[in-house]
N, CA, C and O atoms as a CHARMM CRD file, in Angstrom:
* protein
*
  332
    1    1 MET  N     -7.31100  -2.24900  27.72200 PROA 1      0.00000
    2    1 MET  CA    -6.25300  -2.15400  26.92100 PROA 1      0.00000
    3    1 MET  C     -6.89200  -1.70000  25.52900 PROA 1      0.00000
    4    1 MET  O     -7.93500  -2.26000  25.19300 PROA 1      0.00000
    5    2 THR  N     -6.34500  -0.73100  24.70300 PROA 2      0.00000
    6    2 THR  CA    -6.86600  -0.47400  23.16100 PROA 2      0.00000
    7    2 THR  C     -5.77100  -0.80000  22.21000 PROA 2      0.00000
    8    2 THR  O     -4.59400  -0.44900  22.28500 PROA 2      0.00000
    9    3 ASP  N     -6.30000  -1.46600  21.38200 PROA 3      0.00000
   10    3 ASP  CA    -5.20200  -2.02300  20.16400 PROA 3      0.00000
   11    3 ASP  C     -6.05700  -1.23400  18.84700 PROA 3      0.00000
   12    3 ASP  O     -5.83200  -1.79900  17.77600 PROA 3      0.00000
   13    4 THR  N     -6.78800  -0.29800  18.76400 PROA 4      0.00000
   14    4 THR  CA    -7.17200   0.27300  17.79400 PROA 4      0.00000
   15    4 THR  C     -6.90300   1.97400  17.87800 PROA 4      0.00000
   16    4 THR  O     -7.08700   2.66400  18.88100 PROA 4      0.00000
   17    5 LEU  N     -6.47200   2.39400  16.69500 PROA 5      0.00000
   18    5 LEU  CA    -6.32400   3.84600  16.57800 PROA 5      0.00000
   19    5 LEU  C     -7.27700   4.45100  15.77300 PROA 5      0.00000
   20    5 LEU  O     -7.77300   3.90100  14.79000 PROA 5      0.00000
   21    6 ASN  N     -7.56400   5.63700  16.18600 PROA 6      0.00000
   22    6 ASN  CA    -8.51600   6.66900  15.44600 PROA 6      0.00000
   23    6 ASN  C     -7.76300   7.11500  14.24800 PROA 6      0.00000
   24    6 ASN  O     -7.05200   8.10300  14.43000 PROA 6      0.00000
   25    7 ILE  N     -7.76900   6.64900  13.18800 PROA 7      0.00000
   26    7 ILE  CA    -7.24700   7.10000  11.94100 PROA 7      0.00000
   27    7 ILE  C     -8.17000   7.47200  10.79400 PROA 7      0.00000
   28    7 ILE  O     -9.00200   6.71100  10.30000 PROA 7      0.00000
   29    8 THR  N     -7.87400   9.05400  10.32500 PROA 8      0.00000
   30    8 THR  CA    -9.12500   9.13600   9.43800 PROA 8      0.00000
   31    8 THR  C     -8.44100  10.11200   8.37600 PROA 8      0.00000
   32    8 THR  O     -7.63000  10.97800   8.70200 PROA 8      0.00000
   33    9 THR  N     -8.78800   9.91300   7.29500 PROA 9      0.00000
   34    9 THR  CA    -8.40000  10.60500   5.93100 PROA 9      0.00000
   35    9 THR  C     -9.38700  11.83300   5.63700 PROA 9      0.00000
   36    9 THR  O    -10.59700  11.62400   5.55000 PROA 9      0.00000
   37   10 VAL  N     -8.94000  12.89900   5.51200 PROA 10     0.00000
   38   10 VAL  CA    -9.87600  14.02100   5.22600 PROA 10     0.00000
   39   10 VAL  C     -9.34000  14.41200   3.62100 PROA 10     0.00000
   40   10 VAL  O     -8.14500  14.48600   3.33300 PROA 10     0.00000
   41   11 ASP  N    -10.38400  14.63000   2.70900 PROA 11     0.00000
   42   11 ASP  CA   -10.19500  15.05300   1.37600 PROA 11     0.00000
   43   11 ASP  C    -10.93400  16.44400   1.36900 PROA 11     0.00000
   44   11 ASP  O    -12.11000  16.52700   1.72200 PROA 11     0.00000
   45   12 ASP  N    -10.19000  17.54700   0.94800 PROA 12     0.00000
   46   12 ASP  CA   -10.74300  18.84100   0.65800 PROA 12     0.00000
   47   12 ASP  C    -10.58200  19.10900  -1.00300 PROA 12     0.00000
   48   12 ASP  O     -9.63500  19.77700  -1.41900 PROA 12     0.00000
   49   13 PRO  N    -11.48400  18.59000  -1.82100 PROA 13     0.00000
   50   13 PRO  CA   -11.29400  18.90700  -3.13900 PROA 13     0.00000
   51   13 PRO  C    -11.26000  20.50300  -3.51200 PROA 13     0.00000
   52   13 PRO  O    -10.71100  20.80300  -4.57200 PROA 13     0.00000
   53   14 ILE  N    -11.78300  21.47900  -2.74800 PROA 14     0.00000
   54   14 ILE  CA   -11.60000  22.69000  -3.12600 PROA 14     0.00000
   55   14 ILE  C    -10.06600  23.26400  -2.87100 PROA 14     0.00000
   56   14 ILE  O     -9.40300  23.71000  -3.80800 PROA 14     0.00000
   57   15 VAL  N     -9.71900  23.22700  -1.92900 PROA 15     0.00000
   58   15 VAL  CA    -8.22800  23.61400  -1.71700 PROA 15     0.00000
   59   15 VAL  C     -7.44400  22.56600  -2.24100 PROA 15     0.00000
   60   15 VAL  O     -6.36900  23.06600  -2.57000 PROA 15     0.00000
   61   16 GLY  N     -7.45600  21.17700  -2.51600 PROA 16     0.00000
   62   16 GLY  CA    -6.96000  20.28000  -3.20700 PROA 16     0.00000
   63   16 GLY  C     -5.91700  19.57200  -2.26100 PROA 16     0.00000
   64   16 GLY  O     -4.73200  19.71900  -2.55900 PROA 16     0.00000
   65   17 PHE  N     -6.24100  18.79700  -1.11800 PROA 17     0.00000
   66   17 PHE  CA    -5.41700  18.20900  -0.26400 PROA 17     0.00000
   67   17 PHE  C     -6.10400  17.05600   0.37500 PROA 17     0.00000
   68   17 PHE  O     -7.32700  17.03700   0.51100 PROA 17     0.00000
   69   18 PHE  N     -5.13400  15.86500   0.86000 PROA 18     0.00000
   70   18 PHE  CA    -5.47500  15.01100   1.47900 PROA 18     0.00000
   71   18 PHE  C     -4.82300  15.00800   3.09700 PROA 18     0.00000
   72   18 PHE  O     -3.62800  15.25300   3.26800 PROA 18     0.00000
   73   19 GLN  N     -5.49500  14.78700   3.93400 PROA 19     0.00000
   74   19 GLN  CA    -4.92000  14.88800   5.21600 PROA 19     0.00000
   75   19 GLN  C     -5.08300  13.58000   6.10100 PROA 19     0.00000
   76   19 GLN  O     -6.16700  13.03700   6.31400 PROA 19     0.00000
   77   20 VAL  N     -3.96200  13.18700   6.54500 PROA 20     0.00000
   78   20 VAL  CA    -3.98900  12.00600   7.28600 PROA 20     0.00000
   79   20 VAL  C     -4.18700  12.42400   8.78100 PROA 20     0.00000
   80   20 VAL  O     -3.27500  13.09700   9.26000 PROA 20     0.00000
   81   21 MET  N     -5.22200  12.12800   9.56300 PROA 21     0.00000
   82   21 MET  CA    -5.21400  12.25100  10.89500 PROA 21     0.00000
   83   21 MET  C     -5.28400  11.37100  11.87100 PROA 21     0.00000
   84   21 MET  O     -6.14100  10.49300  11.76500 PROA 21     0.00000
   85   22 LEU  N     -4.36300  11.38900  13.11300 PROA 22     0.00000
   86   22 LEU  CA    -4.24600  10.15700  13.76700 PROA 22     0.00000
   87   22 LEU  C     -4.59600  10.57200  15.29400 PROA 22     0.00000
   88   22 LEU  O     -3.83700  11.30900  15.92400 PROA 22     0.00000
   89   23 GLU  N     -5.62700  10.12700  15.77300 PROA 23     0.00000
   90   23 GLU  CA    -5.93900  10.43100  17.04000 PROA 23     0.00000
   91   23 GLU  C     -6.55300  12.04400  17.12600 PROA 23     0.00000
   92   23 GLU  O     -6.71700  12.59600  18.21400 PROA 23     0.00000
   93   24 ASN  N     -6.84100  12.65500  15.92300 PROA 24     0.00000
   94   24 ASN  CA    -7.48800  14.13000  15.72300 PROA 24     0.00000
   95   24 ASN  C     -6.25100  15.12200  15.80300 PROA 24     0.00000
   96   24 ASN  O     -6.35700  16.26700  16.24200 PROA 24     0.00000
   97   25 CYS  N     -5.00800  14.54100  15.31000 PROA 25     0.00000
   98   25 CYS  CA    -3.96200  15.34600  15.13900 PROA 25     0.00000
   99   25 CYS  C     -3.44800  15.05300  13.73900 PROA 25     0.00000
  100   25 CYS  O     -3.23700  13.88100  13.42700 PROA 25     0.00000
  101   26 CYS  N     -3.23900  16.00400  12.90300 PROA 26     0.00000
  102   26 CYS  CA    -2.81100  15.87300  11.35900 PROA 26     0.00000
  103   26 CYS  C     -1.29700  15.58300  11.53700 PROA 26     0.00000
  104   26 CYS  O     -0.51000  16.25800  12.20100 PROA 26     0.00000
  105   27 VAL  N     -0.98800  14.29400  10.72100 PROA 27     0.00000
  106   27 VAL  CA     0.39600  13.76900  10.72300 PROA 27     0.00000
  107   27 VAL  C      0.91200  14.19000   9.49400 PROA 27     0.00000
  108   27 VAL  O      2.10000  14.49900   9.39500 PROA 27     0.00000
  109   28 ALA  N      0.06900  14.23900   8.46000 PROA 28     0.00000
  110   28 ALA  CA     0.64800  14.47600   7.00400 PROA 28     0.00000
  111   28 ALA  C     -0.48900  15.19900   6.13200 PROA 28     0.00000
  112   28 ALA  O     -1.70700  15.06900   6.24900 PROA 28     0.00000
  113   29 THR  N      0.11200  15.86400   5.37600 PROA 29     0.00000
  114   29 THR  CA    -0.92000  16.64800   4.27900 PROA 29     0.00000
  115   29 THR  C     -0.22600  16.44800   2.97200 PROA 29     0.00000
  116   29 THR  O      0.97700  16.70200   2.91000 PROA 29     0.00000
  117   30 PHE  N     -0.99600  15.93000   1.71500 PROA 30     0.00000
  118   30 PHE  CA    -0.78300  15.76100   0.60200 PROA 30     0.00000
  119   30 PHE  C     -1.53700  16.51300  -0.26700 PROA 30     0.00000
  120   30 PHE  O     -2.68900  16.18900  -0.55400 PROA 30     0.00000
  121   31 TYR  N     -0.82100  17.79400  -0.85100 PROA 31     0.00000
  122   31 TYR  CA    -1.71200  18.45500  -1.90500 PROA 31     0.00000
  123   31 TYR  C     -1.67900  17.99400  -3.15100 PROA 31     0.00000
  124   31 TYR  O     -0.66000  17.44400  -3.56900 PROA 31     0.00000
  125   32 TYR  N     -2.82600  18.15300  -3.95600 PROA 32     0.00000
  126   32 TYR  CA    -2.74000  17.89500  -5.36700 PROA 32     0.00000
  127   32 TYR  C     -3.37600  19.02800  -6.18600 PROA 32     0.00000
  128   32 TYR  O     -3.96100  20.03800  -5.79300 PROA 32     0.00000
  129   33 CYS  N     -3.13800  18.64200  -7.29400 PROA 33     0.00000
  130   33 CYS  CA    -3.59500  19.83100  -8.33000 PROA 33     0.00000
  131   33 CYS  C     -5.12000  19.96400  -8.38900 PROA 33     0.00000
  132   33 CYS  O     -5.86000  19.00400  -8.60300 PROA 33     0.00000
  133   34 THR  N     -5.49800  21.09900  -8.20300 PROA 34     0.00000
  134   34 THR  CA    -7.05600  21.14000  -8.53700 PROA 34     0.00000
  135   34 THR  C     -7.23900  21.57900 -10.13200 PROA 34     0.00000
  136   34 THR  O     -6.28300  21.54100 -10.90600 PROA 34     0.00000
  137   35 GLU  N     -8.35400  21.93000 -10.47500 PROA 35     0.00000
  138   35 GLU  CA    -8.40100  22.47200 -11.83100 PROA 35     0.00000
  139   35 GLU  C     -7.61700  23.69100 -12.25500 PROA 35     0.00000
  140   35 GLU  O     -7.67000  24.70000 -11.55100 PROA 35     0.00000
  141   36 GLY  N     -6.91600  23.66500 -13.32400 PROA 36     0.00000
  142   36 GLY  CA    -6.21700  24.72600 -13.76800 PROA 36     0.00000
  143   36 GLY  C     -4.82000  24.88100 -13.10100 PROA 36     0.00000
  144   36 GLY  O     -4.10700  25.76100 -13.58400 PROA 36     0.00000
  145   37 GLU  N     -4.33300  24.17200 -12.08200 PROA 37     0.00000
  146   37 GLU  CA    -3.28100  24.22700 -11.40500 PROA 37     0.00000
  147   37 GLU  C     -2.11400  23.25100 -11.70200 PROA 37     0.00000
  148   37 GLU  O     -2.35500  22.09800 -12.05800 PROA 37     0.00000
  149   38 GLU  N     -0.88400  23.70100 -11.55800 PROA 38     0.00000
  150   38 GLU  CA     0.01700  22.57100 -11.81800 PROA 38     0.00000
  151   38 GLU  C      1.32900  22.68500 -10.76700 PROA 38     0.00000
  152   38 GLU  O      1.42900  23.76200 -10.18000 PROA 38     0.00000
  153   39 GLY  N      2.13400  21.86700 -10.54400 PROA 39     0.00000
  154   39 GLY  CA     3.27200  21.76000  -9.67500 PROA 39     0.00000
  155   39 GLY  C      3.09800  20.98000  -8.43500 PROA 39     0.00000
  156   39 GLY  O      4.02700  21.03300  -7.62900 PROA 39     0.00000
  157   40 HSD  N      1.95000  20.18400  -8.11300 PROA 40     0.00000
  158   40 HSD  CA     1.66700  19.32800  -7.12000 PROA 40     0.00000
  159   40 HSD  C      1.39900  17.91400  -7.72700 PROA 40     0.00000
  160   40 HSD  O      1.29600  17.73800  -8.94100 PROA 40     0.00000
  161   41 PHE  N      1.29600  16.95700  -6.83700 PROA 41     0.00000
  162   41 PHE  CA     0.72300  15.55100  -7.26800 PROA 41     0.00000
  163   41 PHE  C     -0.53000  15.71900  -8.11900 PROA 41     0.00000
  164   41 PHE  O     -1.12400  16.79400  -8.20700 PROA 41     0.00000
  165   42 THR  N     -0.88100  14.66300  -8.70600 PROA 42     0.00000
  166   42 THR  CA    -2.21300  14.54900  -9.17200 PROA 42     0.00000
  167   42 THR  C     -3.06100  13.81700  -8.03500 PROA 42     0.00000
  168   42 THR  O     -2.62800  13.02100  -7.20200 PROA 42     0.00000
  169   43 LYS  N     -4.39900  14.27900  -8.19700 PROA 43     0.00000
  170   43 LYS  CA    -5.29700  13.55800  -6.95900 PROA 43     0.00000
  171   43 LYS  C     -4.88900  12.04400  -6.76800 PROA 43     0.00000
  172   43 LYS  O     -4.72800  11.60500  -5.63000 PROA 43     0.00000
  173   44 LYS  N     -4.72900  11.27700  -7.83800 PROA 44     0.00000
  174   44 LYS  CA    -4.65100   9.78200  -7.68800 PROA 44     0.00000
  175   44 LYS  C     -3.34200   9.58500  -7.02600 PROA 44     0.00000
  176   44 LYS  O     -3.27400   8.75100  -6.12300 PROA 44     0.00000
  177   45 GLN  N     -2.05800  10.41500  -7.45600 PROA 45     0.00000
  178   45 GLN  CA    -0.81300  10.00400  -6.57100 PROA 45     0.00000
  179   45 GLN  C     -1.05100  10.49500  -5.16200 PROA 45     0.00000
  180   45 GLN  O     -0.62500   9.80400  -4.23700 PROA 45     0.00000
  181   46 ALA  N     -1.77000  11.76100  -4.87900 PROA 46     0.00000
  182   46 ALA  CA    -1.88100  11.95200  -3.33000 PROA 46     0.00000
  183   46 ALA  C     -2.65500  11.03100  -2.63600 PROA 46     0.00000
  184   46 ALA  O     -2.45300  10.71400  -1.46400 PROA 46     0.00000
  185   47 LYS  N     -3.61900  10.56100  -3.40900 PROA 47     0.00000
  186   47 LYS  CA    -4.48900   9.56900  -2.61300 PROA 47     0.00000
  187   47 LYS  C     -3.60700   8.17000  -2.26000 PROA 47     0.00000
  188   47 LYS  O     -3.53200   7.53600  -1.20700 PROA 47     0.00000
  189   48 LYS  N     -3.03800   7.97300  -3.43500 PROA 48     0.00000
  190   48 LYS  CA    -2.07400   6.65900  -3.38500 PROA 48     0.00000
  191   48 LYS  C     -1.15500   6.81400  -1.92800 PROA 48     0.00000
  192   48 LYS  O     -1.17600   5.93900  -1.06300 PROA 48     0.00000
  193   49 LEU  N     -0.39600   8.00200  -1.81900 PROA 49     0.00000
  194   49 LEU  CA     0.55100   8.26700  -0.79600 PROA 49     0.00000
  195   49 LEU  C     -0.46700   8.33000   0.54300 PROA 49     0.00000
  196   49 LEU  O     -0.00400   7.87500   1.58900 PROA 49     0.00000
  197   50 THR  N     -1.44900   8.72200   0.55200 PROA 50     0.00000
  198   50 THR  CA    -2.28000   8.71800   1.78900 PROA 50     0.00000
  199   50 THR  C     -2.57600   7.56400   2.50800 PROA 50     0.00000
  200   50 THR  O     -2.50800   7.43900   3.73100 PROA 50     0.00000
  201   51 GLU  N     -2.99400   6.50900   1.47400 PROA 51     0.00000
  202   51 GLU  CA    -3.44500   5.27900   1.67100 PROA 51     0.00000
  203   51 GLU  C     -2.15900   4.36700   2.17800 PROA 51     0.00000
  204   51 GLU  O     -2.30700   3.50900   3.04900 PROA 51     0.00000
  205   52 LYS  N     -0.85800   4.63900   1.53800 PROA 52     0.00000
  206   52 LYS  CA     0.38200   3.89500   1.76700 PROA 52     0.00000
  207   52 LYS  C      0.72800   4.62400   3.18700 PROA 52     0.00000
  208   52 LYS  O      1.18000   3.68000   3.83500 PROA 52     0.00000
  209   53 LEU  N      0.76200   5.52100   3.85200 PROA 53     0.00000
  210   53 LEU  CA     0.98000   6.07000   5.19400 PROA 53     0.00000
  211   53 LEU  C     -0.24200   5.44800   6.03600 PROA 53     0.00000
  212   53 LEU  O      0.11400   4.79300   7.01600 PROA 53     0.00000
  213   54 VAL  N     -1.51900   5.54200   5.82800 PROA 54     0.00000
  214   54 VAL  CA    -2.44100   4.71800   6.57300 PROA 54     0.00000
  215   54 VAL  C     -1.99700   3.54900   6.84500 PROA 54     0.00000
  216   54 VAL  O     -1.96300   3.19600   8.02400 PROA 54     0.00000
  217   55 ARG  N     -1.61800   2.80400   5.95600 PROA 55     0.00000
  218   55 ARG  CA    -1.37700   0.96400   6.07000 PROA 55     0.00000
  219   55 ARG  C      0.03400   1.00300   6.97500 PROA 55     0.00000
  220   55 ARG  O      0.14800   0.21900   7.91700 PROA 55     0.00000
  221   56 LYS  N      1.03400   1.89100   6.66800 PROA 56     0.00000
  222   56 LYS  CA     2.17400   2.03300   7.49000 PROA 56     0.00000
  223   56 LYS  C      1.97500   2.24500   8.88100 PROA 56     0.00000
  224   56 LYS  O      2.55200   1.49600   9.67000 PROA 56     0.00000
  225   57 ILE  N      1.11800   3.31100   9.36600 PROA 57     0.00000
  226   57 ILE  CA     0.52100   3.52600  10.72200 PROA 57     0.00000
  227   57 ILE  C     -0.16500   2.31600  11.26900 PROA 57     0.00000
  228   57 ILE  O      0.10900   1.87600  12.38600 PROA 57     0.00000
  229   58 GLU  N     -1.16800   1.71200  10.38300 PROA 58     0.00000
  230   58 GLU  CA    -1.80200   0.38300  11.12900 PROA 58     0.00000
  231   58 GLU  C     -0.86600  -0.60400  11.38100 PROA 58     0.00000
  232   58 GLU  O     -0.99700  -1.21500  12.44200 PROA 58     0.00000
  233   59 LYS  N      0.24900  -0.96500  10.48700 PROA 59     0.00000
  234   59 LYS  CA     1.07400  -2.02500  10.82000 PROA 59     0.00000
  235   59 LYS  C      2.04200  -1.92500  11.68400 PROA 59     0.00000
  236   59 LYS  O      2.62800  -2.87900  12.19500 PROA 59     0.00000
  237   60 SER  N      2.27700  -0.63200  11.90800 PROA 60     0.00000
  238   60 SER  CA     3.55600  -0.33700  12.88700 PROA 60     0.00000
  239   60 SER  C      2.99200   0.60900  14.19600 PROA 60     0.00000
  240   60 SER  O      3.46000   1.73100  14.38900 PROA 60     0.00000
  241   61 THR  N      1.94800   0.03300  15.05800 PROA 61     0.00000
  242   61 THR  CA     1.50900   0.93600  16.21400 PROA 61     0.00000
  243   61 THR  C      2.01100   0.23400  17.50000 PROA 61     0.00000
  244   61 THR  O      2.34300  -0.95100  17.52300 PROA 61     0.00000
  245   62 THR  N      2.03900   1.06300  18.56500 PROA 62     0.00000
  246   62 THR  CA     2.37400   0.68600  19.74700 PROA 62     0.00000
  247   62 THR  C      1.07800   0.51600  20.57800 PROA 62     0.00000
  248   62 THR  O      0.19300   1.37200  20.60700 PROA 62     0.00000
  249   63 ILE  N      1.03900  -0.58900  21.21300 PROA 63     0.00000
  250   63 ILE  CA    -0.13200  -0.90500  21.99500 PROA 63     0.00000
  251   63 ILE  C      0.12600  -0.81100  23.49400 PROA 63     0.00000
  252   63 ILE  O      0.95400  -1.62100  23.91200 PROA 63     0.00000
  253   64 LYS  N     -0.31100  -0.14500  24.21300 PROA 64     0.00000
  254   64 LYS  CA    -0.31100  -0.23000  25.67100 PROA 64     0.00000
  255   64 LYS  C     -1.21000  -1.29800  26.37700 PROA 64     0.00000
  256   64 LYS  O     -2.34800  -1.50000  25.95400 PROA 64     0.00000
  257   65 THR  N     -0.82100  -1.82900  27.21000 PROA 65     0.00000
  258   65 THR  CA    -1.39000  -3.02400  28.06000 PROA 65     0.00000
  259   65 THR  C     -1.89200  -2.61200  29.08600 PROA 65     0.00000
  260   65 THR  O     -1.72200  -1.42100  29.34600 PROA 65     0.00000
  261   66 LYS  N     -2.58900  -3.36000  29.90900 PROA 66     0.00000
  262   66 LYS  CA    -3.25800  -2.78900  31.02500 PROA 66     0.00000
  263   66 LYS  C     -2.36500  -2.44000  32.29400 PROA 66     0.00000
  264   66 LYS  O     -2.66800  -1.60200  33.14400 PROA 66     0.00000
  265   67 LYS  N     -1.19700  -3.23000  32.28300 PROA 67     0.00000
  266   67 LYS  CA    -0.08900  -3.05900  33.16200 PROA 67     0.00000
  267   67 LYS  C      0.73800  -1.86200  32.91300 PROA 67     0.00000
  268   67 LYS  O      1.52200  -1.40000  33.74100 PROA 67     0.00000
  269   68 GLY  N      0.52500  -1.37700  31.72200 PROA 68     0.00000
  270   68 GLY  CA     1.54900  -0.05200  31.26700 PROA 68     0.00000
  271   68 GLY  C      2.74200  -0.64700  30.43700 PROA 68     0.00000
  272   68 GLY  O      3.76800   0.01200  30.27100 PROA 68     0.00000
  273   69 PHE  N      2.61500  -1.65000  30.02500 PROA 69     0.00000
  274   69 PHE  CA     3.52300  -1.97100  28.99900 PROA 69     0.00000
  275   69 PHE  C      3.49800  -1.70700  27.54400 PROA 69     0.00000
  276   69 PHE  O      2.47400  -2.13000  27.00800 PROA 69     0.00000
  277   70 LYS  N      4.31000  -1.14600  26.78700 PROA 70     0.00000
  278   70 LYS  CA     4.11400  -0.76300  25.45700 PROA 70     0.00000
  279   70 LYS  C      4.60000  -1.96400  24.55100 PROA 70     0.00000
  280   70 LYS  O      5.71700  -2.46100  24.70000 PROA 70     0.00000
  281   71 LEU  N      3.76600  -2.36500  23.68000 PROA 71     0.00000
  282   71 LEU  CA     3.98600  -3.47200  22.75700 PROA 71     0.00000
  283   71 LEU  C      4.22900  -3.07800  21.00400 PROA 71     0.00000
  284   71 LEU  O      3.22800  -2.58800  20.48000 PROA 71     0.00000
  285   72 VAL  N      5.09300  -3.20300  20.36000 PROA 72     0.00000
  286   72 VAL  CA     5.12400  -2.95600  18.78300 PROA 72     0.00000
  287   72 VAL  C      4.46600  -3.91800  18.38400 PROA 72     0.00000
  288   72 VAL  O      4.75200  -5.07500  18.69300 PROA 72     0.00000
  289   73 LYS  N      3.34900  -3.55900  17.53400 PROA 73     0.00000
  290   73 LYS  CA     2.67600  -4.42500  16.49100 PROA 73     0.00000
  291   73 LYS  C      2.97800  -4.40500  15.40000 PROA 73     0.00000
  292   73 LYS  O      2.55600  -3.41500  14.80100 PROA 73     0.00000
  293   74 ARG  N      3.56700  -5.10700  14.81300 PROA 74     0.00000
  294   74 ARG  CA     4.06700  -5.21000  13.59700 PROA 74     0.00000
  295   74 ARG  C      3.49800  -6.72000  13.01500 PROA 74     0.00000
  296   74 ARG  O      3.38600  -7.79700  13.60200 PROA 74     0.00000
  297   75 GLU  N      3.13900  -6.26200  11.37800 PROA 75     0.00000
  298   75 GLU  CA     2.69700  -7.36600  10.63400 PROA 75     0.00000
  299   75 GLU  C      3.93300  -7.43300   9.68400 PROA 75     0.00000
  300   75 GLU  O      4.41600  -6.42600   9.16500 PROA 75     0.00000
  301   76 ARG  N      4.47200  -8.86800   9.47100 PROA 76     0.00000
  302   76 ARG  CA     5.40400  -8.94500   8.61400 PROA 76     0.00000
  303   76 ARG  C      4.92900  -9.32800   7.29500 PROA 76     0.00000
  304   76 ARG  O      3.93900 -10.05500   7.21500 PROA 76     0.00000
  305   77 ASN  N      5.55400  -8.89900   6.20300 PROA 77     0.00000
  306   77 ASN  CA     5.37600  -9.22900   4.94000 PROA 77     0.00000
  307   77 ASN  C      5.89700 -10.52700   4.53600 PROA 77     0.00000
  308   77 ASN  O      7.02000 -10.81800   4.94800 PROA 77     0.00000
  309   78 ASN  N      5.23100 -11.41200   3.75000 PROA 78     0.00000
  310   78 ASN  CA     5.71500 -12.59700   3.33700 PROA 78     0.00000
  311   78 ASN  C      7.15200 -12.71000   2.66100 PROA 78     0.00000
  312   78 ASN  O      7.92700 -13.66300   2.73500 PROA 78     0.00000
  313   79 ASN  N      7.31100 -11.58100   2.02400 PROA 79     0.00000
  314   79 ASN  CA     8.64500 -11.25000   1.14300 PROA 79     0.00000
  315   79 ASN  C      9.59100 -10.87600   2.24900 PROA 79     0.00000
  316   79 ASN  O     10.78300 -11.02000   1.97900 PROA 79     0.00000
  317   80 ASP  N      9.30500 -10.45400   3.36300 PROA 80     0.00000
  318   80 ASP  CA    10.43400 -10.04900   4.30500 PROA 80     0.00000
  319   80 ASP  C     11.34900 -11.28200   4.52400 PROA 80     0.00000
  320   80 ASP  O     10.93900 -12.37300   4.92100 PROA 80     0.00000
  321   81 GLN  N     12.72900 -10.96400   4.19600 PROA 81     0.00000
  322   81 GLN  CA    13.67800 -12.14800   4.51500 PROA 81     0.00000
  323   81 GLN  C     14.46500 -11.84500   5.81500 PROA 81     0.00000
  324   81 GLN  O     15.45400 -12.57000   5.92500 PROA 81     0.00000
  325   82 ARG  N     14.31500 -11.10500   6.66600 PROA 82     0.00000
  326   82 ARG  CA    14.98000 -10.77800   7.87000 PROA 82     0.00000
  327   82 ARG  C     14.73400 -11.95300   8.86800 PROA 82     0.00000
  328   82 ARG  O     13.65500 -12.54000   8.78900 PROA 82     0.00000
  329   83 ASP  N     15.57000 -12.30800   9.71800 PROA 83     0.00000
  330   83 ASP  CA    15.46600 -13.38200  10.67600 PROA 83     0.00000
  331   83 ASP  C     15.33600 -12.85900  11.97600 PROA 83     0.00000
  332   83 ASP  O     15.23300 -13.61800  12.93900 PROA 83     0.00000
């Protein structure tokens, strides 16, 4: 049984993007402005979105058990009012 995923983030400051990689597959790319550019996020905004997505993936992953069952792993927020 594996309960960890291989999640990595890639920062390319020359091109100006952050990538979120899940099991070596790109799931999102957030471009940011490099020197002299306009029209994209700032580097700080792109990094914040990247970190938010990584947390979301980590909190809502599916775990496969030895017998082949898929369990949804969710961590609830203390502010969550759902029953």
